[in-house]
Each structure stands twice: as structure tokens, then as C-alpha cells.
N, C-alpha and C positions, 0 to 999 in steps of 0.2 A: 825678617822671615818672609815678608811679602814679596821678596824677589827670589824665592827658592823655586827650583824646578825639580824634576824627577831625579836629577843627579846630585841634589844638594843645593848649596848656596850659590847664587849667581854672583860672579865677580864683576868688577867694573869693566873688564875686558869683554864681557859678553854683551854690553850695552851697545846697540847699534843706533843710538840716537844721534841727531845732528849736533846737539849740544848736551854734554853730560859732565861738565866740569865739577869735580869734587864728589860726584855721586858715588856712594858706597866706599868712600875713602875715610881716612882717619879724621878728616876735617869735620867739625860740627855741622849738622844739617843746615844751620842758618847760612852757611857759605856754599851750599850746593846750588847748582844752576837752577834758576826758576823758583827758588825758595826765598821768600821774604818773611822774616820773623817779626813778631811784635817787638817793640823796643824793650830791651831787658832793663829791669829796675835799676841795676847797678852799672851794666856795661853798655847800655845804649843799643843802637841798631846793629852795627857790625861787630860781632864778636864770635870767636871760634868756640862754639858750643852748641848745645841743643836747647831750643826754647819753643814756645808756642808758634806754630806757623800761621802767618796772617794771609799770605798769598802763595798759591802754587800755580805757576804759569809755565806750562810746557807745550804751548800752542805750536802746531806745525813742526813737531820735533821727531817724527818718524817713530812714534810709540805704537807698538803692536800688542796683541793679546788681550786677555780679560783684565779689566780694571780691578785691582785687588780690593776686597771688602775693607781692608784697613784704611783706605783713603777716606771712607765715610766714617769709620769708627774712631780713628786716631786724631784726625785734624779737628779737634773739638772747638777751636777758636778761630777757624779759618774764615776770612771775610770774602776772599775771591778765589775761585777755583776755575782755571782756564786750561782745558785739555783739548780745545777745538783743533780741527784739522789734522787728526791722526788716524790710526787704524784700530782704535780701541773697540773691544767687543764686550759682551756681557750685558747685565742689566743695571739700571739705576737702583741702588740698594734702598730699602725702606729706612735704613739708618740715616739717609739724607735729612730726615725730619729732626735729627738730634743736633744738626748744625745751626745752633741758635743765632750765631753772629753772621751767618752767610748773607752776603749782599749781592754777589755776582756769581752766577753759575753758567759757564760757557762750555758746553759739551758738543757743539755742532760739528758737522762733517766728520763723523766717526761711523762705527757700525753697531751702535748700541741697539739692543732688542728689548722685548718685554714692554711693560706698561709704565706710565708715569705713576709712581706710588702715591696713594692718598696722603701719606705722611708728609708730602711736600708742603701741605697746608700748615704744618707745625713750624716751618721756617717763616718767622714773622717779619724778617728784615730784607728779603731780596728786592733789589732794584731791577736786576736783569736776569732773565731766564731764557737762555738760548740753547735749544735742543734740536734745531733744524738739521736736515740732511742726515738722518739716521734711519733705522728700521724699527722705530717705536710703534706700538700698536695699542689696541684697547681703547676704552673711552677716556675722555679727559675728566679727571676727578673733580667733583663739585668743590672740593676743598681748595682748589686753586683760587676761589673767591676770597680766601683768607689772607692772600698775599697783598694786602692793601697798599703796600708801598711800591708795588711793582710799576716800573716805567716802561720796560720793553719785554715782550713775550714773543719769542720766535720759535714756532713749532712746525714750520712748513717743511714739505717734502719728507713726510713720514707715512705711517699707515693708520693714524688715529681714526676711530670710527665712532658711531653713535651720535647723540645730539650734543650740540654746544651747550654746556650747562648754563642755566639762568644766572648762576652766581657770578658769571663773568662780568655782569653789570656792576658788581661791588668794587671793581678795580678803578676807583675814581681818578687815580694818578697816572693810569696807563696812557702812554703816548703812542706806542706802536704795538699792534697785535697782528701777527702773521700766522694764520691757520691754513694757509693755502696749500694745495697739492697734498691733500689727505683724502679720507673717505667719510667725512662727516655727513650725516643725514639729518632729515627733519627740518623744521622751520628755523630761520634765524631768530634767536630769542629777542623779544621786545625789550628786554633789560639792556640790550646793547646800546640803547639810546641814553643810558645813564653814564656812559663813558665820557664825561664832560671834558676831559683833557685830550681825548683821542685826536691824533694828527694823521696817522697812517694805519688804515684798516684793510686787511687783505684776507678774503675768504674764497678766492677763486679756485677753480679746479677741484671741487668737491662733488658730493651728490646731494646738496641741500635742495629742499623743496618748499612748496607753499609760496606765499607772496613776500615781496620786500616790505619789511615793517616800516610804517610811517614814522616810527620813532628814530629812524636814521636821520631825520630832519632836525633832531636835537643836538647833533654832534657839531656844534658851532665852531670848533677849532680845527675840524678835519680838513686836510689838504689832499689826501690820496685815498680813494675808495675803489677797491677791486672786488667785484662780486661776479665776475664773468665766469663762463664755462661751468655753469650749474644747470644742465638742460631741464631740470624739473622745476626750476623757479618760474612761476607764471604770474599772470595778473598784470596790472598796470604799473607804470613807473610812478612812484609817489610824487605828487607835486611838492610835498614837504622838502624834497631835496633842494628846492630852490632857496631854502632858508640857510644855506651853508655858504657864508660870504667868502671863506678862504679856500673853497674847493678848487683844486688845480687839475686833478685827474679823476675822471669818472669812467670806469670800465664796467659795462653791463652787457657785453657782447656774448653770443653763444649761450643765451638762456632761452626761455620760452615766453618772453614778455609780450603782451598784446596791448591793444588800445592806442590812444594818440600820443604824439610827442608833446610833453608839457610846454605850453607857451611860456610858463613862468621861468623856464631855464634861461630865458633872456636876461634874468636878473643876476646870473652867476658871472659877475664881472671878472673874477680871477681865473675862470676856467680856461685851461690851455689844451687839454686832451679830452675829447668826448667820443667814446666808442660804444655804439648801440647796434652794431651790425649783427646779422644772423639771429634775429628774433622774429616775432610775428606782429610787429608794430604796423598800425594803419593810420589813415588820415593824411593830412598834408604837412609839409615842413612849415612851422610857424613863422610868420613875419617877424615876430619878436626876437627870433634868434639872430637877426642882424645886429643886435646890440652886443653880441659876444666879440668885442673888439680884440681880446687877447687870445682868442681861440686859434690854435695852430693846426690841429688835426681834428677832422670831423668824419667819422665813419658811420654810415647809415646803410651800408650795402646789405642785401639779402633780407629785406623786409617786404611789406606790402604797401609801401607809401605811394601816394598818388598826388596829382596836381603838379603845379609848376615849382621851379626853384624861385623863391621870393626875390623880388628886386632889391629888397633890403640887404641882401648878401653883399652888396657893393661896399657896405661899411665894415665888413669883416676883413680888415686890411692886414691882419696877421696870419690869415689862413694859408697854410702851405700844402696840406693834404686834404682833398675833398673826395670822399669815396661814397657814392650813392648808387652804385651799379645794382642790377638785379632787383628792381622795384617796378612800380607802375607809374613812375613820374611821367608827366606829359607837358604839352605846350611847347612854346619856342624856347630855345636856350637864350637866357637873358643877355643882352649886350652888356649889362652891368658886370658880368663876370670879368670883363676886361679891366675893371677897376681894382680887382684883388691882386695887387701888384706882387705879392710874395708867393703866389700860387706856383707850386712845382709839380704836383701830381693831381690829375683830374680824371677820375673814373666815373663815367656816366653811361657805360654800356648796359645793354639789356634793359631798356626802359621803353617809353612810348613817345620820346621827343620827336617833334616834327619840324618841318620847314627847313630853312637853310642854316648853315653853320655861320655864326656871326664873325665878321672880320675882326671885331674887337679882341677876340682871343689872341690875335697876333701881337697885342700890346703887352702880353704877359711874358716879359723877357727872361723870366727864370723858369719857365715851363719846361719840364723834362719828359713828361708823359701825358698824352691825351688818349683816352679810350672812348670812342663814340659809336662803336659798332652795336648791332642789335637794336637799332632805333628806326624811326621813320624819317630820318633826315635825308635831304635831297640836295641837288645842285653841285657846285664845285667847291672843293676845299680851298678856302681863301688863300691867296698868294702870301698874305701877311703871316699866316701860320707856316706855310712852306719855307718862308725865309728863316724862321726859327730853326728849321731843320738844316738849312744851308749854313747857318751860323754855328752849327754843332752844339746848340743849347738843347733843343728838343731832340730826343733820341728814340722815342717810342710813340708812334702815331698810328692808331688803328681806326678804321671806318668801314662802312659797308660799300667797299669799292671794288669788289671782286668782278672781274670780267667774265663773260662778255656783256653782262647787263648790270652795270653798277648803279646803285642808288646815288652814290656820291662819286664824282670824278675827282681823282686825287693823283697828282704827279709825284707826291713826296711821301706817301704813307709807307711805313715800315711793314705793315701787315694789312691785308684786306680780307674781310669776311664775306 
């Protein structure tokens, strides 16, 4: 009856699914497409009959309409429910709390609305809760902290609001938590530091406020940390983040962070991507950051940083992108930049660099872009750099070379300011 419409019972001819083998046929439901039953005591796994459904997997199957309440009520022994990648609507029923054996709930990429019911906390066995890319709203129920076996929780790209509940810190086995692209507000809870198994934490693109909790430094297994694009997050970058030996990606851009760059970050030997652009950070770039031998991308643009680029940067031999435009950096461009042999993109525009452009930049044979305009650089663009243009390696070269009174004479620039 869950497939009835206003005209009566829907027949198998009405199903517009990509795969609907045996659905609504005389075959037992254990042979319907996407249905896996628990092994029957007498007949084993494959038998032509009805028995308790263990798995219902109709992912990316062109399902439309409101998910029938019977899905929550009838599948009492279901272990995995995967309806992701469809066009399903309606709400997640409170009856979800009755699914005592549920281990995996995948409802992502649909059109579900309403809130996540508090009864979800009655499901004591879920390993995976994937509800991302829907239209869910309301606050995240504190009962989520009762799902102590949870390994992956993906709720991104919804309309959840309110504070992230303190109880989130009770999820000791959680490896991945994606709360990004919602409307969460308030402070990041200090309890987040208790997520001792956490590998991938994403809180980006919300309306979180307050300071970054120092307890983030307790997430010793973490590899990926995205807390960017929360413009109300302020205060200093906690030096405790330097205690994260496996940290590979740190995204803190487009916040309202202030104070100095922590020299202790030089200890983050696994760091590959460091994005701190578009904040209110001050002070100089620490010499210690030259120890970041595995760093490939460093974005510092749009802050209030001053002083020179450290000579120690010559040791950052993996760096490919260096973006430090729109700051108050000064002094001469270090000749040591020529030692960063993997460098492809160099954005140093809108600073206070002075003197001449070092010929050593011409040794960077992989360089595709150099932006040097908006500085106090003078002299002639070195022929060694122009040769990179001639060899079709470098394709974007900007300097203060606008006629009739150029600060830098440049025969090969693609654009002059």
C-alpha cells in the first residue's frame, strides 16, 4: 500500500526507476532490486519469499516523491539504508529511532526537509550517518552524542542552525565530521577536543563566532581541518595547533583572525596546504616556517603582515603556490626564492617590496605566473625571467611597467600597472 496513489495501486509499469527488477511482482521481496534479506534459517540468503530486509540500496535510481513512512516502520531489522542520489522529499520520520539494528543511513543528495529528529539518538549502532546535500534545517539534536559507534557523520550543505551541541564530543570513534555549508552559530564547543579518532573535520562556511578553541590541539590523529569562511571567528590562531603531527591541510581563510603567525607551525612536518588568507593577521612571517619541507601551497594574502620574506624559505623545496599579496611586506625580494625549484605561482603584488627584481627568479623553470605590481620595485625585468616567457613556461607576468614612466622596464610582461 505504500505505493498507492490517488488512482489506487501503482503497478510495476508506473515505476520510472533506472533499475526496478522484480519490484511489485509476484516474486518474493528478497529478490527485488536493491533488497538484500537476512539469511533465512532454512533457505539461506537467496530464496523466493519474504523475509527481514537487511539492506535496501536504491542509490541513484531516479526515485521521486515523498519517502513512505512504511520505510521507517516496516524495515525493523534493516542494517543499511541507502537512498542517496535521488529526488526524494518529505521528512526523516521519528520512527527512525525504532531501527535498533541500523548501521548505515545514507540519504544524501535528495530533497529532504524538516529537522533531524531527536529520536535518532535511540539508534545505538550507526557507523555512518550521511545526510548531506538536502534541505534539512533546525538545530542538531544533542542526542546525536548517543551514537557512540559513529565513524562518519556528513551533514554538509543543508540549513542546520543553532549551536553545535557539546555532546558531539562524546563521539570518540568519529573519524570524519562534515558540518560545513550550514548556518551554525555560536562558539565551536571545547568538547570537540575529545574527538580522539578524528581525521577529517570540516566546519567551513557557517556563521560560527568566538575564538578557535585551544582544545583543537588535542586532535592528534587529524589530517584535514577546514574552519574557513566564518567571518565572526576572531582572536589569535592557537599555537596548540602545532601539536598535530599528522595535519596535512589547514584552512582558516576568510575569518577575522588577528595577532601573529605562530612560529610553532614550523613543527607541522606533514603540512601540505596552509590557507590563512583574508584575515587581520599581523607581524612578520616566522623564520621557523622554512622547516615546512612538505608544504605545497601557502596562502597569506589579504592580511596586515609586514617585514621581509625569510631567507629560510629556500628550504621549502616542495612549495608550488605562494600567495602573499595585499599585505605590508617589505625589504628586498630574497635571491633565495630561486632555490624553490617547484614554484609555479608567485603572488607578491600590493606590498612594499623595494630594490631590484632578483635574476635568480629566472632559475624557477616551472614558474607559470609572477605578479609583482603595486610595490616599490625598480630597474629592469631580468632577462633570465623573460627567457621563461620566451620558452612558453611563464605565461602571466605583471609588474609596475606602465609607460610613459615605468618603475620597472619590462620587454616581456603580459600586463603593466
